[in-house]
KOLDREN-332593 format. One record per residue (C-alpha): residue in three letters; x, y, z. Coordinates in steps of 0.1 Angstrom, whole numbers, plus 5000, padded with zeros to 4 digits. Each point is the difference from the previous one (the first is absolute). Layout:
BEGIN
ALAXYZ
...
This chain:
BEGIN
MET172166842516
PRO502549855023
SER499449635008
GLY497449945028
GLN498450344998
LYS496350034997
LYS498050254983
LYS497450185021
VAL496950124986
LEU499750405005
GLY496750155014
ARG497950214977
SER500250385002
ALA497750244982
ALA499249914965
ALA501050294978
LEU502050034971
VAL502250294989
ALA500450134965
VAL502849844983
LEU502750224983
ALA500449954961
LEU503549864990
LEU502250204978
ALA500749944964
ALA501149674984
PRO502849795014
LEU503750034989
LEU502249744991
ASN503349945018
ALA502550224982
THR502149714985
GLY501150174969
ALA498649984966
GLN499849624995
ALA497249884979
VAL497649735009
THR501249664984
HIS498049745020
THR496350065007
PHE498149725020
VAL496350065000
VAL498249845029
ASN496849844990
SER499349785029
LEU499150065037
ASP501149665010
ALA502450005029
THR500049655009
THR502649754997
ALA498949944962
ALA501250384995
LYS503749894993
ASP501750074967
ILE500749674982
ASN503350134986
VAL501850255020
GLY502250214982
ASP498949954964
GLY498550344998
VAL496449874999
CYS497650055028
ALA498049674998
THR498549775026
ALA499049644993
ALA496750134992
GLY501450234973
THR499250315022
CYS502250305013
THR499950055036
MET501750255024
GLN502149705012
ALA501049894965
ALA500850344989
LEU502350095031
GLN501849674994
GLU500850094964
THR501250355009
ASN501949865030
ALA501849764979
LEU500750224970
ASN501550295023
LEU499550234972
PRO501550375001
ALA497850265020
GLY497150114980
ALA500149704976
ALA497349775016
LEU496250095005
ILE497449805017
THR496650134995
VAL496349924991
GLU497750024972
PRO497550284999
GLY496849895016
PHE501749715019
THR498750055035
GLY499849795032
ASN501949915031
ILE503249785002
ASN499649805032
PRO503349835007
VAL500049685021
VAL502949925027
ALA500749664977
SER500950194970
ARG502350275015
MET503350074982
ASP502150085031
THR499549745028
THR502750135022
ALA499350275026
VAL500550344983
SER499750205034
ASN499349955037
PHE496350024990
ASP499749834967
SER500349624994
GLY501150034964
ALA498350184971
HIS497349924975
TYR502250164973
LEU503650074996
VAL501650274979
THR503749984996
ALA500750164965
PRO499150334984
VAL496350034988
THR497250224999
ILE496749865012
ASP496950224989
LEU496549865010
LYS498250334987
ASN497949995032
GLN498049724983
VAL501149685021
THR500549995037
MET502249775019
GLU498549935034
THR500149665018
LEU496649905015
LEU501449795027
ASP502150175029
SER503249824986
ALA503550075012
PRO502150064970
ALA500650354987
MET498450084967
PHE503550114983
HIS503549935010
VAL501850264980
ASN503649934999
GLY501650144969
PRO500750324982
SER498150234978
ILE496449865007
ASN496950214995
PHE496449935012
LEU497550214981
ASN496450055007
MET499649705022
ASP496950025022
ASN499249815033
VAL503349815001
LEU499149835034
SER501349695017
GLY499549885035
GLU503350165009
THR502050234979
SER499050134966
TYR503750074989
VAL503349895016
MET503050184988
GLY502849745004
PRO503850095005
LYS500550004962
ALA497050244991
ASP501450314983
GLY498150244979
VAL496549885009
VAL497050214991
ILE496549955012
ASP497950264980
GLY496350054998
GLY497449795016
THR497849965031
SER500249745026
LEU497150005024
THR499349715028
GLN496349984996
ARG499449635000
SER501849935032
TYR502650085025
GLY502449774985
PRO502550214983
GLU502650145025
ARG502750214981
PHE500350154966
VAL503850034996
ILE502949825021
TYR503550134993
ARG502749745007
ASP503750055008
GLY501850144968
ALA496950104979
LYS500450334985
ASN498450254977
ILE496549915006
THR497450234991
VAL496149975006
GLN498150284983
ASN496650104988
TYR498349755022
ARG497149985024
LEU500049795031
GLN497349925027
GLY499549745026
PHE502649735010
TYR500349825032
PRO500750215030
GLY503249975019
GLN502149974968
ALA500850264976
LEU499450104964
PHE503650064994
TYR502049765023
PHE503949995002
ASN501149645010
GLN503750005002
LEU502049745020
SER503450134992
SER502050344996
THR499949994962
PRO497750334993
VAL497050024981
GLN500550294977
ASN498150274983
VAL496449905008
VAL497550244982
ILE496350045008
ASP498650254978
ASN496250114994
VAL498549735022
GLN496550035013
VAL499449825032
THR496450085006
TYR498849825030
THR496450025009
VAL498550105034
GLY497949715003
GLY499549654989
TYR500949645011
CYS503249835000
ASN499349625003
ALA500149694978
SER497250114978
ASP500550375001
GLY503450194996
SER498350344994
GLY500850145034
CYS503649855002
ARG502850255005
THR503849955008
ASP503150195004
LEU501550204973
ILE503649915004
GLY501349705020
PHE503249855011
TYR501149645009
GLN502549995016
ARG501450315016
GLY503550105010
ALA503249924982
ASN498449774977
VAL498050284983
ASN501950244977
LEU497850234977
ASP501750224978
GLY497750214979
PHE496450005006
THR497650234983
PHE496350045007
THR498650284977
ASN497150154983
SER497549775019
PHE496850015019
VAL499249815032
SER496950025018
ASN498449855033
ILE502949805014
THR498649935035
SER502049785025
ASN502749964975
ALA503650114995
THR501150214971
PHE503950075001
PRO501349815031
PHE503750004992
THR500449975038
THR497649925027
ALA502450085030
ALA503450215009
ALA502249684994
ALA501649864969
GLY498449655006
TYR496650164993
SER501150214970
VAL500849954964
LYS503350154985
ALA498750234972
SER501450264978
ASN498650224971
ILE496550005011
ASN497750234981
ILE496350035011
SER498650294977
ASN497050124984
ASN497749795017
GLN496650035017
PHE499149795031
ILE496750065011
ASN498449885035
MET503049835009
GLN499749845037
GLY503049785004
SER501149715023
GLY502549895027
GLY499150295024
SER500350375001
GLY503750025010
VAL502750184981
HIS501149694982
ASN496649924989
ALA499750304977
PHE498350014968
ILE503650014984
ALA502449855026
LEU503450034984
PRO502749755009
TYR501650025032
GLY503750134996
PRO501650184971
MET498649984965
GLY502249994968
GLY499350194966
THR497650274997
ASN496749965017
VAL496950214991
ILE496550025015
GLU498250294980
ASN496850124983
ASN497949755020
LYS496550055014
VAL499449805032
THR496850005019
ARG499749795032
ALA496749875010
THR498250115031
SER502449785019
GLY503349814996
HIS503650084997
SER501250295019
TYR502850104978
ALA500350024961
VAL503649984993
SER502649905026
TRP503749924998
ALA502549905026
GLY503350054985
ASN502049865031
THR502950264992
THR501250195027
SER502150234976
GLY500150074966
SER497349904974
ALA498149675000
GLY499350034963
ASP498550234972
LEU496350045005
ARG497650264988
ILE496450025011
SER498550264980
ASN496650174989
ASN498049735017
TYR496450045015
PHE499249835032
ASN496950015020
GLY498849815030
TYR503249895016
SER499450055038
GLY503649975012
THR502550154977
SER499650014963
ILE503949994993
TYR502249855026
LEU503750004996
ASN502549885026
ASN503849985000
THR500050054961
GLY502250304997
ASP498950254973
VAL496749914981
LEU498350224976
VAL496550025011
GLU498550284978
LYS496750134985
ASN497949735018
THR496450115012
PHE497949865025
GLY496249985003
ALA497850125028
ARG500049675017
SER503650005005
ALA501750015033
SER501650335010
GLN500250225028
ALA496750155013
ARG498850344992
PRO501150265004
ALA503249834988
VAL502250275010
ALA503249815004
GLU502249824977
GLU499849644996
THR503749935012
ARG499049745027
ASP500449634997
GLY497349775013
THR497050254993
SER497450004975
THR501850164971
LEU499950004961
VAL503549924998
ASP502249875029
ASN503850024998
ALA501049785027
GLY503649895011
THR502450144972
ALA497350054974
ASN500650314982
GLY502250125030
ARG496650105015
VAL500550344990
ASN497550265007
THR498250194973
TRP499450344991
TYR496950125009
PRO497150264992
SER500150315025
ALA497050164991
ASP496549934984
ALA500049994961
ALA498550314981
VAL498450034968
LEU502250224978
THR498450364995
GLU503050194990
ASP503249974977
VAL502249695010
PRO502150135029
ALA503650074991
GLY502249685008
ALA497149765002
GLN500549644986
GLN497549834977
VAL498949675007
GLU500149794969
SER496349864997
PRO499549654987
LEU496650124986
ALA499250014962
GLU500050344988
ASP496350014991
ILE498949925036
PRO498950335017
VAL501850115032
CYS500250235027
VAL503250165009
ALA501250035034
THR503050085021
LEU501649815031
ASP502750115023
VAL502349715012
LYS502949985022
TYR503049775007
PRO499549755029
THR500850145035
ALA501549675014
GLY502049724987
PRO500849774984
TYR500050274973
PRO499949944962
SER502550084976
ALA500550404995
THR498449984965
VAL496949804997
ASP496849954978
LEU496850045016
ASP496849804989
LEU496650165009
TYR496949845009
TRP496350095008
THR497649825025
GLN496450055007
ASP500849925035
ARG503249845013
THR501449764972
ALA501350104964
GLU497549924974
ILE501550224974
TYR503550054985
LEU500350364992
GLY503649994985
ARG503950075010
VAL502050285003
GLU503849934995
GLN503150165015
VAL498650165031
SER502750115025
GLY500350265028
THR497850025030
ASP496750084983
ALA498250054967
LYS496850104982
LEU498549784977
VAL497650054973
LEU497849714992
ASP497049884978
LEU497149825015
PRO497549814978
VAL496450114997
GLY497149765003
ALA499549665014
GLN503049775001
LYS499549644999
PHE501349725018
PRO499449614999
SER497649875027
THR499749675014
VAL497449924974
VAL501049914965
ASP498950274974
GLU499250255030
PHE502150295011
ASP500450225029
GLU500350384994
ALA501550295016
THR500150374990
ILE502450265003
VAL498350294983
ASP496549994993
ALA499450034962
ALA496750175001
THR500850265029
GLY503750025001
LYS500249945038
ALA503149825010
GLY500549795032
GLY502249745016
TYR503749995012
LEU503349974984
ARG503349845013
LEU503449914988
GLN502649714996
THR503650084996
ILE502249814975
GLY503650055007
ASN503649864993
ALA499450074961
GLY496749805000
THR500949705020
GLN498850085035
SER496450055009
SER498550145031
GLN496749935016
TYR497150254995
SER499950335016
ARG497250175021
THR496950134980
VAL499150374997
GLY496550124987
PHE499250134965
SER497050214992
GLY498650294980
ASN498350044964
CYS501749904969
ARG497650134976
PRO500550364990
GLU497450265014
LEU499850304975
THR498750364999
ILE499650214971
ASN499350385004
GLN500950324980
ALA503650095006
ASP500950255027
ASN501450264976
GLN497049954976
ASN497950314993
ASP496349955002
SER498350134979
THR502750024972
LEU500750124965
ALA503249774996
ARG499149694981
ASP502149745019
LEU498049915033
HIS502149865026
TYR499049735026
THR502249815024
VAL499749645008
GLU501149875033
SER500549635011
SER500649855033
LEU502749764985
PRO502550054971
LEU498449934966
ASP501349854970
PRO500450314977
ALA499149784969
SER496649945015
VAL499150375005
SER499350124966
ALA497750244985
ALA497749724991
VAL499249915035
VAL498950365009
ASP496350044993
VAL499250384990
THR496650134995
ALA498550344995
ALA496950195004
ALA498850314983
VAL500350355016
THR498550334993
GLU502850084976
THR500049684980
ILE499550064963
ASP499149654990
ALA499449735025
GLY500249714975
ARG503750104993
LEU501650005035
ASN502249664993
PRO501449995036
ARG503149785003
SER503149925017
VAL503150084980
ALA502949935024
VAL500949855032
SER503750035015
ALA501449915034
VAL500950275023
GLU503650025008
GLY501249905034
THR496649835010
ALA501049634996
ASN497449954974
LYS497250105025
LYS499150334984
PHE499150074960
ASP499150294981
VAL497149964978
VAL499250244970
ALA496650014987
ARG498450214972
VAL496650104985
ASP499450204968
ASP497250235013
SER499150175033
ALA499049735025
LYS500249875036
VAL502549714997
THR500149715026
ALA503049745002
ALA499549665014
ILE501749685001
ALA497849675006
ALA500849695019
GLU502549744986
LYS501750254978
VAL503650065013
THR502649775015
SER502350025028
THR503849904995
GLY499049665013
GLY497149974976
LEU497050045022
LYS497350234983
ASN498050265019
ALA497149825016
ALA497750315001
ALA499550324978
ALA502250285009
LYS498450255023
SER499750374994
THR499250325019
ASP500750244972
PRO499949844967
ASP498450254979
ILE501550294978
THR498350264982
PHE501750074966
ILE498850334981
ASN500750014962
PRO502350294996
ILE499150064962
SER497150234992
THR498550124967
LYS499250375000
PRO497350104992
SER498649664998
SER496650124983
PHE499150324980
THR497650104973
LEU501050084964
VAL498450174971
THR500549844967
GLY501850224976
GLU501750205027
PRO503550054988
ASP501750045034
GLY498249715014
LYS500749905038
GLN503149875016
TYR500949755029
GLY503149835013
PHE501549755027
SER501850095030
VAL501349825031
ALA498850085032
ALA502350205025
GLY501749795025
ALA500049694975
PRO503549874990
THR501550224973
PRO500149784969
GLY503349844993
ALA499049934965
ASP497850144973
LEU496449935006
ASN498649924964
PHE496350054998
THR497849894972
GLY496550144988
ALA497449824983
LEU496650124988
ASP496849795002
GLN497749954973
ALA498150305006
GLY503050204996
VAL500949844967
ASP496550044987
ASN499950385010
LYS503550084987
VAL501450085032
ASN503950084997
LEU502949975024
SER503150234995
THR502149685015
THR499049655011
SER503349975017
PRO500750265026
VAL503049945025
ILE500750125036
PRO503750034994
ALA502349835029
GLY500650245027
LYS496850224993
THR496449965012
SER497750124972
SER499649934964
ASP499650234970
LYS496450094991
VAL498149784977
ARG497550234977
VAL496749854991
THR497850114972
ALA497149894980
ASP499250064964
ALA497050244993
GLY496849824998
ASP496749935016
VAL500049795031
VAL497549925026
ALA500650215027
ASN502249865029
THR501049704981
PRO502749845021
VAL503349904985
SER502649805021
ILE503850024996
ALA501549675018
HIS503650025012
THR502949785010
VAL503550075014
THR503349804997
SER503250085016
ASP503349845013
ASP499150165032
THR498049725019
ASN498350255021
TYR498050124969
ASP500249724974
GLY496549864993
LEU498050215024
VAL496450074991
VAL499550324984
ARG496850205001
ALA498450044966
THR499150354988
THR496250084993
VAL499150244972
LYS496450134997
LEU499450114963
PHE497750284990
SER499050124965
THR499950395012
ASP500950175033
PRO497549885025
SER499950375013
ILE502049985034
ARG500450355014
ILE502950065025
THR500350315020
LYS503350065018
ARG500250255030
ALA503150085020
PHE500350055039
VAL502850125020
ASP500750005036
VAL498349675001
ALA499949845038
ASP498649654990
SER500649864967
SER498649665007
THR496650034979
PRO499050254973
GLU497450125023
GLN502550085030
VAL502250174974
MET497250254992
ALA498950025037
THR503650095014
GLY501650184971
THR499650334982
GLU498949994964
ALA502550184976
LEU497650164979
SER500750114965
GLY502450304999
THR501549895034
ARG503850044999
LEU501849675010
THR503749955004
ASP502149734987
GLY500549715024
GLN496950105020
ALA498149715013
VAL496749964983
CYS497449725001
PHE497649964969
VAL496349885001
TYR498849854968
GLN496349974996
VAL499249734975
SER496450034984
ASN498349774976
ILE498250244976
SER499249754973
ALA496450064987
ASP497549904973
ASP501249704979
TRP503550015017
ALA498649985034
THR501949705017
LYS501249895035
LEU503850045000
THR502149745016
ASP503950005010
VAL500350364991
THR503850095007
VAL500950375006
THR503650124992
ASP501850325003
THR502950144978
ASP502050045031
ALA501349655006
ARG500950105035
LEU496350015010
GLY498349685009
THR502149674988
ASP502050114970
GLY497050264991
VAL497549745006
ILE497750175024
GLY497449745005
THR497449754983
VAL496350035005
ALA498549645000
GLU496750134989
LEU498350324990
GLY496350044989
VAL498450244978
GLY499950345017
GLN502249885029
SER503250165014
THR502849905020
LEU503050175017
LEU503749904999
SER503050195015
ALA503850014997
CYS502550215016
GLY503550134990
SER502350324996
LEU499250254973
ILE502350044970
PRO499850224968
VAL498549764977
ASP496449934986
THR497949835023
THR496849974979
VAL498149695008
SER500249734974
ALA496849824996
PRO500049654989
């Protein structure tokens, strides 16, 4: 510290430690080419007294008077040898541990090496790599004034070095330091408050990198990285990469405990024209719990004497958690207070996450460019997250155009109060971005002119798509937003890009993407909003705040949208617009019912259902596999075990924006068919699935199998040469077969055993026809138990899908050895008034007795009396007696009817009506 300054003991705050972030992979050597190590010096002594000197400097041997190799002796050799970069290595043997505790009397550099360090314990002037393998520390046990290392040469690497701590500065980079890398290690001020700075950069130092390192502590009022420049000779290309500054939230800071110490991140001594920094990169790092300390104070007031001259500043890809700050809450005491006046080179602040503590700085980033016209420099502030800044998060004044884009702001950020219906175009108020003076021409922004709405139809013609930054696998809700050109000046350029943001209330927590090349006076935008909780850093390490645009479970959407305008070909940025609401439900809600033109019941095989959605669906997700089809037997069902209900096709209905789909289902037999879609089966175009099962008011269709077997049962006497016949037909009203219906017939074992014969086993209903040729059934003569059943099973195949694979009723044949004695009496009646039953035919008609003259074509009804006259040994109850007539116009193709059961001595009546023709109408008994 400067002469005469006394250290003060800090009071204790809450004693709590935070989790420490792990460092990244092993350190990397400074890239100095492929030079192999030619000289290795292995330190085997911790001696750091006056006896630690080399006895013969320059002979290439590290040896003290005691015959040991110390750090001082090794450095004396490498400094003297001045080998090429990469040729000299100082290291330690495996297992060698301890602490090197240098004393003032043994310091290698006795002159002041900075405004704060009275010499240095170790001087490094020549290329060398020092790798202590995290085995040996270097910490002075007394609060001494020298720095630990004065680095004043090229191509010097410090690897895996822990607790490099002196009473002042760990490393002073002298004016000849060039290509220095500090890579890997940890330095924590646990023992006391003695250490004050980690690195000092002097005038002329360049290409200095600190990477993969963890720091904690150091005496307050100084800085971890301190620029101590007394001339205008620039410090160039300082890189701080993957450094973890993990301050605690408690602990002490005194002579016996340094665990609670914390200091500034970056510091400058002096300021004004004497500080010229060209190239400063702070990247990929994590900083937590900086309270009452500065972070990036390139200026502290709106005057050159309080600022540094800096160019090519890059602060990117970092996390800063629970930052408070020091120096007051003014605009020039921002978390990042950029230099006052113009900046040279390319300057970038991007991809950082910054959360302020519950109190502290009012501004996150500020730049007073001190330029009344033109540009004060090339600066991009992009894709950062800020939360908690109570004044203005990003403040620009007299800078000219600055690209401020894609930045988001947490709920604690200052902005206009709800209802936030005005654009943030006024300087001096609480805003997310404040363009003051000449900053960005103070242009007004495009603005949303109406609430956003969930997209429920086709994308409107002429709408422009907002390019989303979301990964493709993140589900989204698709919405539309109407936007307009500002109504008052200053106006942006005629063609602009628009950045879209979502906020839970009045800030801009989530960046939704950009639409490019917007022009004219208004536009309609289509944008994707992420589903589920979105996380943001909180003020507590490893904890997060959350906000939800669309609830993943319910699909309910909420919050507000706003815009920012990017003009002048991507160089000029407006402030943020008003907010408008966004609501609706982003999960598709479904219905499934029988189609409007679907007959019910129906003889057509394809059963059509209509699926309707509240939102456009991804057609690929609406497949036959997601439609659950079930079936229940009905009266006409032949075989309930062979219904086989299924969905066979789904297609989008043209002109419905993928909100309506036609589903085709099928079964293989008569049944009541029901279609349904369960929850979480189909997906909207945004990737959200239906939360609930599809609702239905009419989900059932009754299908009637159109194929019949006629007759399906009859008796047959063995040895009867003519046998009996049956065939297949298609019901009236069913689709006409578009291809042959190919049937098969197969006898069961009883048929085989009793030598039953079929005239054909492959009858056909030809395409365009409705019935097949008859199949004649005979049985060889022989004894058989009366009423022996034989079953003929059938199948059908066809290229016509209306019929292919339908269940076909089997034919049942009852075998008898002799005629079981059925007597059929046939009587004719004319002038019949009621032909509904045989009894009504006889009651309302006039019987045409034998000898009555009848004319051709005269209407006549016939009554058939069927009697079971079996007796004695042949007496048997008859079942399934089918009565046929030679006149095929009577009944159904000559089948008058079937008597299910007829006991011995019982009779029953059947009837049929038609027109008389001059042929034999003798009844043919079975």
